[in-house]
PAPA-656496 format. One line per 10 residues: for each residue x, y, z of C-alpha. Coordinates in steps of 0.5 Angstrom, whole numbers, plus 500, padded with zeros to 3 digits. Example, Ala and Ser with C-alpha at 12.3 -4.5 7.8 and 13.67 -1.06 7.14 Angstrom:
BEGIN
525:491:516; 527:498:514
This chain:
BEGIN
323:700:218; 327:695:220; 327:692:227; 333:688:227; 337:694:229; 342:695:236; 342:700:240; 350:701:239; 348:701:231; 342:706:231
337:705:224; 338:710:219; 334:712:213; 332:707:208; 326:705:203; 321:700:204; 317:698:198; 309:698:199; 306:694:194; 299:695:191
297:690:186; 301:693:180; 302:699:184; 308:700:188; 309:706:193; 316:708:196; 316:710:203; 321:714:206; 322:712:214; 326:715:219
326:711:225; 328:716:231; 327:722:228; 334:723:226; 337:721:234; 339:715:236; 341:712:243; 349:712:242; 349:718:247; 342:716:251
340:721:257; 343:720:263; 338:718:269; 342:722:274; 341:728:270; 336:733:273; 332:734:267; 333:730:261; 335:734:255; 330:730:250
324:734:254; 326:741:252; 328:740:245; 323:741:240; 328:737:235; 327:731:239; 320:728:239; 322:720:238; 328:715:239; 327:708:236
320:709:235; 317:705:230; 313:707:224; 306:708:224; 301:703:222; 294:702:222; 291:700:228; 289:693:225; 294:689:228; 296:682:224
293:676:226; 294:669:226; 293:665:220; 287:661:222; 284:668:226; 276:669:225; 274:676:222; 271:677:229; 277:677:233; 278:683:237
286:685:238; 285:684:245; 283:677:244; 289:675:239; 294:670:241; 299:674:238; 297:680:244; 299:680:251; 296:685:255; 300:688:260
295:692:263; 294:691:271; 297:693:277; 304:696:276; 310:698:281; 310:706:281; 314:712:284; 312:719:283; 316:725:284; 313:732:284
319:734:280; 325:731:276; 330:731:281; 326:727:286; 325:721:280; 327:714:281; 334:713:278; 336:706:282; 333:702:277; 338:704:272
343:700:276; 339:696:280; 333:693:276; 330:689:282; 330:695:286; 323:697:283; 321:691:288; 322:695:293; 317:701:292; 311:701:296
306:704:291; 302:701:286; 298:704:280; 293:701:275; 295:701:268; 291:705:264; 290:711:269; 292:718:270; 296:718:276; 292:724:279
286:720:279; 290:715:283; 292:720:288; 298:723:286; 299:730:284; 294:735:282; 289:735:277; 289:741:273; 284:745:268; 286:750:265
283:753:258; 288:757:254; 294:759:259; 300:755:260; 300:751:266; 308:752:267; 313:758:265; 312:760:258; 319:759:254; 319:754:249
321:749:248; 323:750:256; 318:747:261; 323:747:267; 323:755:268; 320:758:275; 313:760:274; 309:765:278; 309:762:286; 302:761:285
302:756:280; 301:749:282; 307:747:278; 311:752:282; 312:746:287; 310:741:282; 315:743:277; 314:737:273; 312:731:276; 315:724:274
311:718:274; 316:712:274; 312:705:272; 315:698:273; 313:691:272; 315:684:270; 312:680:264; 314:674:260; 313:673:253; 308:667:251
312:661:250; 307:659:245; 309:665:240; 313:662:234; 321:664:234; 321:668:228; 317:673:231; 319:680:233; 316:682:239; 313:689:239
312:693:245; 305:698:244; 303:704:248; 296:707:246; 297:713:250; 302:716:254; 302:724:257; 306:728:255; 313:724:254; 316:718:256
323:714:256; 322:706:256; 327:701:259; 327:693:258; 331:689:263; 335:695:264; 337:698:257; 334:704:255; 330:702:248; 326:709:247
323:715:248; 317:718:245; 312:724:245; 306:725:242; 301:723:247; 295:721:243; 298:716:238; 301:710:239; 308:709:241; 311:702:239
318:699:240; 322:693:237; 324:690:244; 326:683:241; 333:684:242; 332:685:249; 328:680:252; 329:674:255; 326:667:257; 322:668:263
321:674:267; 323:681:264; 323:688:267; 319:694:263; 320:701:266; 317:707:263; 318:714:266; 313:719:264; 314:727:265; 308:731:266
311:736:262; 315:737:255; 316:741:249; 310:737:246; 306:740:252; 307:747:247; 303:743:242; 298:740:247; 294:746:250; 287:744:249
281:746:253; 281:740:258; 284:737:265; 292:737:265; 292:730:267; 298:725:266; 301:718:266; 299:712:261; 292:712:260; 291:707:254
292:700:253; 300:697:254; 301:691:250; 306:686:247; 305:684:240; 308:679:235; 309:680:228; 312:675:223; 320:677:222; 319:677:215
312:679:214; 308:685:213; 308:691:217; 302:695:215; 297:694:210; 291:699:207; 285:697:203; 283:703:199; 276:704:197; 273:708:192
266:708:188; 263:710:182; 257:713:184; 253:713:177; 254:706:176; 254:703:184; 261:701:182; 266:700:188; 274:699:187; 279:697:192
286:696:192; 291:694:197; 297:697:199; 302:694:204; 309:696:207; 313:689:208; 318:688:212; 326:688:210; 328:681:207; 321:679:206
319:674:200; 311:674:200; 305:672:197; 299:677:199; 292:675:197; 286:678:198; 279:676:199; 273:681:199; 267:680:203; 261:684:202
257:686:209; 254:679:209; 260:675:209; 260:673:202; 266:673:198; 265:678:192; 272:679:189; 279:676:190; 285:680:188; 289:686:190
286:690:186; 279:689:184; 272:692:182; 266:690:185; 259:691:182; 252:693:185; 256:696:191; 253:697:198; 255:704:200; 257:706:207
253:711:210; 250:714:217; 244:710:216; 247:704:213; 254:703:215; 255:697:210; 262:694:212; 266:690:207; 272:686:209; 278:685:206
281:679:208; 289:679:207; 293:673:207; 300:673:207; 304:667:205; 311:666:205; 314:660:202; 307:657:201; 305:657:208; 300:663:211
304:667:216; 299:672:218; 292:675:216; 289:682:217; 282:683:216; 280:690:215; 274:694:214; 272:697:208; 267:703:207; 265:705:200
263:712:200; 264:719:198; 264:725:202; 266:731:197; 264:738:194; 260:739:188; 259:746:186; 259:749:193; 255:743:196; 257:738:201
255:731:199; 255:724:202; 254:719:196; 251:724:192; 246:726:197; 247:734:200; 249:733:207; 248:737:213; 253:736:219; 249:735:225
255:735:229; 258:735:236; 265:736:239; 267:730:243; 273:730:249; 275:723:251; 273:724:258; 270:720:264; 269:723:271; 272:717:275
279:716:271; 279:722:267; 282:720:260; 281:713:261; 275:710:256; 273:703:257; 269:700:251; 263:700:254; 263:708:255; 265:709:248
259:705:246; 254:709:251; 257:715:248; 256:713:241; 248:710:242; 247:717:245; 249:721:240; 246:717:235; 239:717:239; 240:725:239
241:725:231; 248:727:231; 251:725:225; 258:727:225; 263:728:231; 270:732:231; 275:728:235; 277:735:239; 282:736:240; 286:730:238
286:722:236; 282:718:240; 282:711:242; 282:707:236; 276:702:239; 272:709:238; 273:709:231; 271:701:230; 265:703:234; 263:709:229
264:705:223; 259:700:226; 254:705:228; 255:710:223; 258:715:226; 262:720:221; 268:723:224; 273:729:223; 279:726:226; 284:732:229
291:732:229; 294:733:236; 296:740:235; 294:747:239; 298:752:242; 292:756:244; 296:760:249; 301:763:244; 299:762:237; 291:763:237
290:767:230; 298:768:230; 304:766:226; 308:764:232; 308:756:234; 309:752:230; 308:758:225; 314:757:220; 319:755:225; 322:748:222
323:744:229; 316:745:231; 313:744:224; 317:738:223; 313:736:230; 306:737:228; 308:734:221; 310:728:224; 303:728:228; 299:729:222
303:723:218; 302:718:224; 294:720:225; 293:719:218; 296:712:217; 293:710:223; 286:711:222; 285:712:214; 282:705:214; 276:707:218
270:708:214; 267:713:219; 274:718:218; 271:722:212; 275:729:214; 281:730:217; 283:737:221; 290:740:222; 289:742:229; 285:747:233
287:754:235; 295:753:233; 295:760:229; 298:759:222; 304:759:218; 308:754:213; 307:748:218; 300:748:216; 301:748:209; 306:742:210
301:738:214; 296:739:209; 301:736:203; 303:730:208; 295:729:209; 294:728:201; 301:724:201; 298:719:206; 291:719:204; 290:716:197
282:717:199; 283:725:199; 278:726:204; 276:733:206; 281:737:211; 279:743:215; 283:748:219; 279:754:222; 285:758:224; 288:758:217
282:756:211; 288:757:206; 291:750:208; 284:747:208; 278:745:203; 273:748:207; 272:755:210; 271:754:218; 270:759:224; 269:758:231
262:761:234; 259:765:229; 252:768:230; 246:767:226; 247:775:223; 254:773:221; 252:767:218; 247:771:214; 252:776:212; 257:771:210
252:768:205; 252:775:202; 259:775:202; 259:781:207; 262:778:213; 268:780:217; 273:774:218; 275:774:226; 276:769:231; 272:767:237
274:773:241; 273:778:236; 280:779:233; 280:780:225; 283:775:221; 288:776:215; 289:774:208; 295:770:210; 290:766:214; 284:765:210
285:768:203; 281:773:199; 274:773:201; 269:771:199; 271:764:197; 264:761:195; 267:755:199; 262:751:203; 262:754:210; 263:749:217
262:752:224; 268:747:227; 265:750:234; 258:753:235; 253:753:241; 257:753:247; 253:749:251; 255:751:258; 251:750:264; 244:752:262
245:753:255; 244:751:247; 238:757:246; 236:759:239; 239:752:236; 233:752:232; 234:759:229; 241:757:227; 238:751:223; 233:755:220
238:759:217; 243:753:215; 237:750:211; 236:756:207; 243:756:204; 247:751:201; 253:754:203; 252:753:210; 254:745:212; 252:745:219
257:745:225; 260:741:231; 257:743:238; 261:745:243; 261:740:247; 259:733:248; 260:732:255; 262:735:262; 269:735:264; 267:734:271
271:730:276; 268:726:282; 271:730:288; 273:723:290; 274:718:284; 271:712:289; 265:715:290; 260:718:285; 256:721:290; 262:726:292
259:731:287; 262:734:281; 268:738:281; 271:743:276; 278:748:275; 280:750:282; 277:745:286; 283:741:287; 287:747:289; 290:747:282
292:754:279; 292:757:274; 285:755:272; 279:756:269; 274:755:274; 268:751:271; 269:753:263; 270:745:262; 263:745:264; 260:745:257
257:738:255; 250:736:252; 250:731:257; 253:730:264; 260:727:266; 256:721:268; 253:721:261; 245:723:264; 243:728:258; 242:735:260
235:738:258; 239:741:252; 241:734:249; 233:733:248; 233:740:244; 239:738:239; 235:731:239; 229:735:236; 232:740:232; 238:735:229
232:730:227; 232:728:220; 225:729:218; 223:736:217; 216:738:217; 213:745:214; 207:749:218; 201:746:217; 195:749:214; 188:747:217
185:747:211; 190:742:208; 190:735:209; 197:734:208; 204:736:211; 210:737:207; 216:734:209; 223:734:208; 228:727:208; 234:729:211
237:722:212; 243:720:208; 240:714:205; 233:712:209; 227:712:205; 221:715:209; 217:709:208; 222:705:212; 219:708:218; 212:707:221
208:713:221; 203:715:227; 199:720:230; 196:722:237; 191:727:238; 191:731:245; 185:734:248; 187:739:253; 193:735:254; 190:728:255
192:723:250; 185:723:246; 185:719:239; 191:716:236; 192:712:229; 197:710:223; 198:714:217; 201:712:210; 209:712:210; 210:718:205
214:716:198; 220:720:200; 227:718:198; 233:721:202; 235:728:200; 228:730:197; 221:733:199; 214:730:199; 208:730:203; 204:726:208
197:725:208; 194:727:215; 187:725:212; 185:721:218; 187:727:223; 183:732:220; 177:728:219; 177:726:227; 178:734:228; 173:736:223
168:731:227; 169:734:234; 165:741:232; 166:747:237; 168:744:243; 171:748:248; 177:744:249; 184:746:246; 187:740:241; 194:738:239
196:733:234; 203:730:234; 206:726:228; 211:721:230; 216:717:226; 218:711:228; 224:706:227; 220:699:227; 226:694:229; 232:695:233
239:697:231; 246:697:235; 244:704:238; 236:704:239; 231:699:241; 225:698:236; 220:703:237; 225:708:237; 222:715:235; 227:718:230
223:725:229; 216:728:231; 212:734:230; 206:737:234; 202:742:231; 196:746:235; 189:746:232; 187:754:231; 181:757:234; 181:753:240
181:756:247; 187:757:251; 188:759:258; 181:762:259; 178:758:265; 171:759:268; 172:763:275; 167:763:280; 168:768:285; 166:767:292
162:772:297; 167:775:302; 169:781:306; 175:785:307; 178:789:313; 183:794:312; 188:797:317; 195:800:317; 199:793:315; 194:792:309
188:789:307; 185:782:309; 180:778:305; 176:773:308; 171:768:307; 168:762:311; 175:759:313; 179:762:308; 183:768:308; 189:772:304
193:778:306; 195:784:301; 201:787:305; 201:795:305; 208:796:304; 210:791:298; 203:791:295; 203:783:295; 200:777:298; 204:775:304
199:771:307; 194:765:305; 190:761:309; 185:755:307; 182:751:312; 187:753:318; 192:751:313; 198:756:312; 200:755:305; 205:761:304
211:760:308; 214:767:305; 211:772:302; 209:773:294; 213:778:291; 215:781:284; 221:778:281; 225:781:275; 231:777:276; 234:770:276
240:766:279; 245:768:273; 247:762:268; 254:761:266; 252:765:259; 249:771:263; 255:772:267; 259:771:260; 255:777:257; 255:781:264
247:780:265; 249:781:272; 252:788:272; 247:790:266; 241:788:269; 243:790:276; 238:795:277; 232:790:277; 235:787:283; 235:794:286
228:795:284; 225:788:287; 227:791:294; 225:798:292; 218:798:289; 214:804:291; 206:802:293; 202:809:291; 195:806:292; 192:800:295
184:800:294; 178:795:295; 172:796:290; 166:791:289; 166:787:282; 160:784:280; 158:784:288; 165:781:290; 171:785:293; 177:786:289
184:789:292; 187:793:287; 195:795:288; 198:800:284; 206:801:285; 212:805:281; 218:802:279; 225:805:277; 223:812:280; 217:812:276
218:809:269; 214:803:270; 207:802:273; 205:796:276; 198:793:278; 196:788:282; 189:785:282; 186:780:287; 179:777:288; 177:771:292
175:765:288; 170:759:291; 174:754:296; 179:760:298; 183:761:292; 185:767:289; 185:770:282; 191:774:281; 191:779:275; 198:783:274
200:789:269; 206:792:267; 206:798:264; 212:803:262; 210:810:262; 217:813:261; 220:814:254; 227:813:257; 231:807:254; 232:802:260
235:795:260; 231:789:260; 229:785:266; 231:777:266; 224:775:268; 217:778:269; 213:775:275; 213:773:282; 216:768:287; 213:765:293
214:759:297; 210:753:300; 211:748:305; 216:742:302; 210:737:303; 207:739:296; 213:736:293; 209:732:287; 209:736:281; 203:735:275
203:740:269; 200:742:263; 205:745:259; 211:744:255; 215:738:257; 217:734:260; 225:736:261; 227:744:263; 225:748:257; 226:756:256
223:761:251; 229:760:246; 230:752:247; 223:749:247; 223:746:240; 223:739:243; 219:740:249; 212:737:247; 205:740:250; 202:735:254
201:733:261; 206:730:265; 208:728:272; 214:729:277; 217:730:283; 221:737:286; 227:732:286; 227:730:279; 224:737:276; 230:741:278
236:740:274; 243:739:277; 248:743:273; 255:742:276; 255:750:278; 248:752:280; 244:757:277; 237:758:274; 234:752:272; 228:747:272
223:752:268; 217:750:264; 215:754:259; 207:754:256; 204:752:262; 197:752:262; 196:749:269; 201:746:274; 200:743:281; 203:741:287
201:735:290; 202:733:298; 203:725:299; 195:726:302; 192:729:296; 192:736:298; 194:740:291; 196:747:290; 194:749:283; 196:755:279
192:756:273; 194:761:267; 189:766:265; 188:772:260; 190:767:255; 197:767:257; 201:761:259; 206:761:264; 213:759:265; 214:756:272
220:753:276; 221:751:282; 226:749:287; 227:745:294; 232:750:296; 231:758:296; 234:762:291; 239:765:296; 242:758:296; 242:757:289
246:764:288; 251:762:294; 252:754:292; 258:753:287; 257:746:286; 250:742:286; 252:738:292; 252:744:296; 245:745:295; 241:744:301
234:741:302; 229:746:305; 222:745:308; 220:749:303; 219:750:295; 221:756:292; 216:757:286; 217:762:280; 210:763:277; 213:768:271
209:771:265; 216:770:261; 223:769:263; 229:771:258; 232:765:254; 238:762:256; 243:764:249; 249:760:248; 252:763:241; 258:763:246
259:764:254; 264:770:253; 260:776:250; 254:774:246; 247:776:249; 241:772:249; 238:774:242; 233:779:241; 227:775:240; 228:772:247
228:778:251; 223:782:254; 222:788:252; 222:793:258; 218:799:253; 212:794:252; 206:793:256; 204:786:259; 198:783:262; 197:776:265
194:773:271; 193:766:274; 188:763:279; 192:760:286; 187:754:289; 188:749:294; 184:743:292; 183:738:298; 183:730:297; 177:726:295
174:723:301
């Protein structure tokens, strides 16, 4: 790892001694991967050879090291690397030249370095150049965006491809820098790039010093011999595509440039290059063991001494190999971080210092059960891309902390760095906040190799490349307590390359963390598969499942070995959160909790990959694939986050928060004064929290109080005494009110991820035997008038009209106020969600859309019931297979009591409808919403575990969900009563009857508007509010978004009879 090489005498293989107290480790390092700059690529060539040669992955790039850079001897443990006096940031404004292809790239700087001063363009570093106005942002999932002919990327693609005219854009960056004058003379100067996509060449003062691929890991070069006092010139030439692009075919935006930090770092010439503090723990005795391993630079004569500090900063041991009694464990609940204070002396003088985070913890498999620190663990996980709507790949520390806080508040405990190593600051945040990480190598060749033995497969050059990526990632990240699993990559097929990566990981990770790879379970420690449905999981537990890809392709023994394996099973991706999604998550977890073999999974995924149309204007709207003229593209398939790109949680975020909570409650038996609870925390005791209750009467808060915290340690079950609740309920007697009670588990103190009083878990119970949706009705004496158009029912300034053709109310007037803007109509379809389109519900359910327009009214009659006129409409649907009945009476104050019946009369099988209800519209001034039902966020039949029953308020603007691609939204289930209120206090109320709560949605636009719009910002604001009052609407599904339908329990059985109703009234404001 010598830094004193020259470009005329390239470095060769050599060994460096890695000391670990009495243990030494010999590392073989190959700088330049077998290539040097004796014959550097000529800038005048159209295409440098390196970018289309799989055997060349780096030239003169230094060996990997931890992201904990060396600090001056007197540095504080809290000093961030960016603030170190040995680090000089090169972030900021650079000169820039962009070309759509290599032929037009800048070359003049080679012979005339000062020519860059004449470049007109400037660019910020870090950034992605497409978001700075250069070239085209391109989103594609699987298909390569260039002509496929590995390792070439310059062949002519289809003329429609964006890469046809932008064949391989090249961005050339240039700036001046000065080496700080206070840096000691005996320091080596290291040039660090945190992340550059996809390949780059580097020049310092006109001399080409290196080349690098592997866009998600650092590239470092020793430039000591090439810098001068005063101004130095740095030029970096970046290629959008290279042979490395075949290994980076992830489902994300294909952006380019220098998107992570660039800086200079000073390293003592004869100090340490890399340091690693290895922790281990004996859980039976709570004893920690730690040893120091390091890589010394050549010709070093060093004395290395380590002080070990506990999480409170107290010294607990000294030495390079130590034993620590009563060790505090790192866990997601209590991320206890020790510090290895490494002091490096030379000739009795301290020359550098390292402060390393050390976490004593163990994630392992015990008799087929995944355990963290000896306690069974379920992975409540999520996949995370690095993404920002303004910058694309560039993540600020503030954005990272925001992500971590939202994850912790959602009870997420494990994050997969999908599908590449993330910014090193993310790992530090996860160390501190207690988020476990599965660190994934930047290896995906989906467009060529998914479930195939193609690339890297068994090919030597490609195997070398992926093996190098694995090694570099492990060495960079192994120090972090939060890193508890490795992943060999994603959807890159199988072959000897992956068994080699597995061995490399083992060689460089003395902690022997677990390894995952779904495409080849043989090269992993756990079994995994993407997007299994619940039935598949149940079959797998029984050893009867068929292994397959997410698109249904069968797997082979060469990939996964004999079946069944009896190993823990992990869903590396599940619950595809595209658009309005994540239905039946609670059902997944009911199955997961039932079977120790099932260890959980990682939801796909964390954040919508939606770019602002204008990076400078957040109000410009979100955009997805194809919106920038990019081709090929996969449209909005990148919009599948639990949160929006602006970090606003989607409704399904709250469902994840509830289902993932670490306290599970069993059903309550009304005769019991206790409830069984399960403590799923990693280390928290349930007595650490405050336990409170609230009793609701008809949705209104009524009584509240405290409960005794149960004595239940982590991983155990117990009971909570709810005697105070049952005592209150038993004292109420038989009151005609609906009662519910809610138990809240509350974090008493603030943490680094949530404020004090944060609710970590809750459960609501309904008190049985209480009246639901059976309001007393008072009918008004009224008159009727019939003609060819239909029947009008009138009473004292109020009237409604039933249309003879449709059988529905098309006119409702109270006190000269016309309340219906559009007629009420039967409604059986919806604006298709992304999941619906994936399983072709729009095609399969097309008959219901046609049926809405062809209802045949067979009879329209008026009768008298209890002295009050009643209008009854009989109709037929689907060629007489379905009978519909509507029944209307006028109530006091001009309201309408409506009752509906759906009844199949044919045994002929038919597809189910998406909804069963009615649609109408009212004037837009009724734009404030109050309801008694599930809320406060949007919820659905299969996604309402998180929606507590209560009384809520909103506005129509806040009530809707602004999905990036507009689709069915805003539903609230279990609605007893909902009212739309005008500013002057007038209120249109819908009250459920017949003991059947309603599902209600409402929009400030029409259904046609919603169906036509491709982006949320295209939706108009109308002078009407569209209201859907449904008996039922099918669930949203989400097992995947390309074929699996909504699960059967959440679909409307078309062969069943349904009866429901509501009362629709106008209430005048109080005088």
